[in-house]
N, CA and C atoms as a LAMMPS dump frame, in Angstrom:
ITEM: TIMESTEP
0
ITEM: NUMBER OF ATOMS
192
ITEM: BOX BOUNDS ff ff ff
-5.0000000000000000e+02 5.0000000000000000e+02
-5.0000000000000000e+02 5.0000000000000000e+02
-5.0000000000000000e+02 5.0000000000000000e+02
ITEM: ATOMS id mol type element x y z
1 1 1 N 128.537 421.408 -215.752
2 1 2 C 128.593 419.954 -215.713
3 1 3 C 127.491 419.447 -214.799
4 2 1 N 126.864 418.364 -215.203
5 2 2 C 125.847 417.738 -214.379
6 2 3 C 126.518 417.02 -213.214
7 3 1 N 126.189 417.421 -211.999
8 3 2 C 126.707 416.762 -210.805
9 3 3 C 125.539 416.096 -210.087
10 4 1 N 125.595 414.779 -209.988
11 4 2 C 124.558 414.015 -209.301
12 4 3 C 124.997 413.792 -207.868
13 5 1 N 124.061 413.961 -206.923
14 5 2 C 124.372 413.787 -205.505
15 5 3 C 123.346 412.888 -204.848
16 6 1 N 123.829 411.994 -203.985
17 6 2 C 122.967 411.109 -203.228
18 6 3 C 122.377 411.881 -202.051
19 7 1 N 121.068 411.863 -201.944
20 7 2 C 120.394 412.571 -200.851
21 7 3 C 120.563 411.844 -199.512
22 8 1 N 120.999 410.564 -199.535
23 8 2 C 121.177 409.78 -198.313
24 8 3 C 122.573 409.968 -197.726
25 9 1 N 123.623 409.701 -198.532
26 9 2 C 124.986 409.715 -197.988
27 9 3 C 125.825 410.909 -198.441
28 10 1 N 125.348 411.651 -199.448
29 10 2 C 126.067 412.833 -199.894
30 10 3 C 127.122 412.6 -200.961
31 11 1 N 127.319 411.338 -201.382
32 11 2 C 128.284 411.081 -202.448
33 11 3 C 127.843 411.821 -203.706
34 12 1 N 128.814 412.308 -204.48
35 12 2 C 128.467 412.983 -205.729
36 12 3 C 129.293 412.432 -206.883
37 13 1 N 128.749 412.586 -208.108
38 13 2 C 129.368 412.05 -209.311
39 13 3 C 129.29 413.086 -210.419
40 14 1 N 130.396 413.301 -211.12
41 14 2 C 130.428 414.087 -212.352
42 14 3 C 130.718 413.111 -213.477
43 15 1 N 130.18 413.375 -214.686
44 15 2 C 130.384 412.439 -215.78
45 15 3 C 130.804 413.155 -217.061
46 16 1 N 131.618 412.458 -217.851
47 16 2 C 132.016 412.951 -219.159
48 16 3 C 131.748 411.866 -220.199
49 17 1 N 131.617 412.264 -221.441
50 17 2 C 131.391 411.335 -222.547
51 17 3 C 132.669 410.547 -222.824
52 18 1 N 132.555 409.233 -222.934
53 18 2 C 133.709 408.394 -223.224
54 18 3 C 134.208 408.525 -224.654
55 19 1 N 133.376 409.023 -225.57
56 19 2 C 133.783 409.165 -226.971
57 19 3 C 134.52 410.464 -227.235
58 20 1 N 134.024 411.582 -226.659
59 20 2 C 134.621 412.88 -226.997
60 20 3 C 135.153 413.648 -225.792
61 21 1 N 134.891 413.172 -224.582
62 21 2 C 135.405 413.826 -223.387
63 21 3 C 134.599 415.022 -222.92
64 22 1 N 133.498 415.341 -223.605
65 22 2 C 132.67 416.488 -223.21
66 22 3 C 131.96 416.208 -221.891
67 23 1 N 131.747 417.257 -221.11
68 23 2 C 130.993 417.128 -219.866
69 23 3 C 129.532 416.849 -220.201
70 24 1 N 128.954 415.814 -219.572
71 24 2 C 127.547 415.521 -219.789
72 24 3 C 126.692 416.62 -219.173
73 25 1 N 125.538 416.875 -219.784
74 25 2 C 124.625 417.907 -219.289
75 25 3 C 123.339 417.259 -218.807
76 26 1 N 122.729 417.854 -217.798
77 26 2 C 121.489 417.361 -217.233
78 26 3 C 120.345 417.604 -218.206
79 27 1 N 119.413 416.652 -218.285
80 27 2 C 118.249 416.778 -219.151
81 27 3 C 117.148 415.88 -218.605
82 28 1 N 115.98 415.945 -219.223
83 28 2 C 114.849 415.11 -218.84
84 28 3 C 114.344 414.383 -220.071
85 29 1 N 114.014 413.103 -219.903
86 29 2 C 113.447 412.288 -220.967
87 29 3 C 112.02 411.948 -220.558
88 30 1 N 111.051 412.198 -221.435
89 30 2 C 109.66 411.862 -221.152
90 30 3 C 109.338 410.519 -221.798
91 31 1 N 108.936 409.555 -220.973
92 31 2 C 108.607 408.218 -221.447
93 31 3 C 107.233 408.214 -222.121
94 32 1 N 106.925 407.136 -222.823
95 32 2 C 105.638 407.016 -223.513
96 32 3 C 104.451 407.135 -222.564
97 33 1 N 104.629 406.724 -221.292
98 33 2 C 103.541 406.802 -220.322
99 33 3 C 103.431 408.18 -219.664
100 34 1 N 104.247 409.141 -220.108
101 34 2 C 104.197 410.501 -219.581
102 34 3 C 105.13 410.769 -218.414
103 35 1 N 105.769 409.733 -217.875
104 35 2 C 106.679 409.892 -216.742
105 35 3 C 107.98 410.543 -217.2
106 36 1 N 108.478 411.505 -216.434
107 36 2 C 109.765 412.138 -216.719
108 36 3 C 110.873 411.417 -215.973
109 37 1 N 112.001 411.194 -216.676
110 37 2 C 113.165 410.537 -216.097
111 37 3 C 114.348 411.484 -216.25
112 38 1 N 115.068 411.722 -215.157
113 38 2 C 116.244 412.587 -215.209
114 38 3 C 117.399 411.824 -215.852
115 39 1 N 118.07 412.467 -216.83
116 39 2 C 119.174 411.844 -217.544
117 39 3 C 120.33 412.831 -217.681
118 40 1 N 121.478 412.32 -218.082
119 40 2 C 122.606 413.139 -218.517
120 40 3 C 122.851 412.785 -219.962
121 41 1 N 123.199 413.787 -220.787
122 41 2 C 123.441 413.499 -222.197
123 41 3 C 124.682 414.219 -222.685
124 42 1 N 125.283 413.635 -223.726
125 42 2 C 126.439 414.245 -224.364
126 42 3 C 125.947 415.419 -225.21
127 43 1 N 126.536 416.607 -225.048
128 43 2 C 126.107 417.753 -225.843
129 43 3 C 126.466 417.611 -227.324
130 44 1 N 127.296 416.607 -227.658
131 44 2 C 127.701 416.38 -229.048
132 44 3 C 126.957 415.218 -229.692
133 45 1 N 125.879 414.766 -229.047
134 45 2 C 125.014 413.755 -229.635
135 45 3 C 125.485 412.316 -229.546
136 46 1 N 126.421 412.009 -228.648
137 46 2 C 126.925 410.645 -228.531
138 46 3 C 126.077 409.739 -227.653
139 47 1 N 125.008 410.246 -227.071
140 47 2 C 124.122 409.393 -226.289
141 47 3 C 123.72 410.008 -224.965
142 48 1 N 123.011 409.187 -224.178
143 48 2 C 122.516 409.644 -222.879
144 48 3 C 122.466 408.468 -221.915
145 49 1 N 122.484 408.794 -220.621
146 49 2 C 122.387 407.776 -219.57
147 49 3 C 121.351 408.214 -218.559
148 50 1 N 120.724 407.233 -217.904
149 50 2 C 119.824 407.521 -216.791
150 50 3 C 120.683 407.961 -215.61
151 51 1 N 120.098 408.705 -214.703
152 51 2 C 120.851 409.154 -213.539
153 51 3 C 121.419 407.955 -212.784
154 52 1 N 122.621 408.109 -212.203
155 52 2 C 123.218 407.009 -211.438
156 52 3 C 122.439 406.74 -210.149
157 53 1 N 122.696 405.568 -209.552
158 53 2 C 122.04 405.194 -208.305
159 53 3 C 123.073 405.082 -207.186
160 54 1 N 122.63 405.37 -205.963
161 54 2 C 123.443 405.222 -204.761
162 54 3 C 122.478 404.974 -203.604
163 55 1 N 122.862 404.17 -202.656
164 55 2 C 122.034 403.867 -201.492
165 55 3 C 120.638 403.38 -201.901
166 56 1 N 120.552 402.693 -203.057
167 56 2 C 119.295 402.123 -203.496
168 56 3 C 118.304 403.075 -204.122
169 57 1 N 118.745 404.29 -204.464
170 57 2 C 117.832 405.255 -205.085
171 57 3 C 118.569 406.073 -206.131
172 58 1 N 117.799 406.689 -207.035
173 58 2 C 118.408 407.542 -208.038
174 58 3 C 119.064 408.745 -207.378
175 59 1 N 120.242 409.099 -207.871
176 59 2 C 120.919 410.31 -207.394
177 59 3 C 120.248 411.5 -208.082
178 60 1 N 120.191 412.645 -207.422
179 60 2 C 119.534 413.83 -207.953
180 60 3 C 120.561 414.79 -208.526
181 61 1 N 120.146 415.548 -209.537
182 61 2 C 121.012 416.54 -210.165
183 61 3 C 120.315 417.881 -210.121
184 62 1 N 120.983 418.858 -209.564
185 62 2 C 120.41 420.199 -209.464
186 62 3 C 120.865 421.089 -210.607
187 63 1 N 121.869 420.646 -211.398
188 63 2 C 122.395 421.465 -212.495
189 63 3 C 121.371 421.579 -213.598
190 64 1 N 121.39 422.721 -214.274
191 64 2 C 120.454 422.918 -215.387
192 64 3 C 121.179 422.809 -216.702
């Protein structure tokens, strides 16, 4: 499961898909300008979300 953690306060978040209940997995999305954005996605193809934010910055995910 993708676990996002705030590097400032240490809060962490796990996420599941609201449609099927599957654990979201960590992935990277490459934008048209070449920038990589860390995301979580449903392994069953129900969609993806950008990493959550905490303390004014994106939370990091170390899971592969």
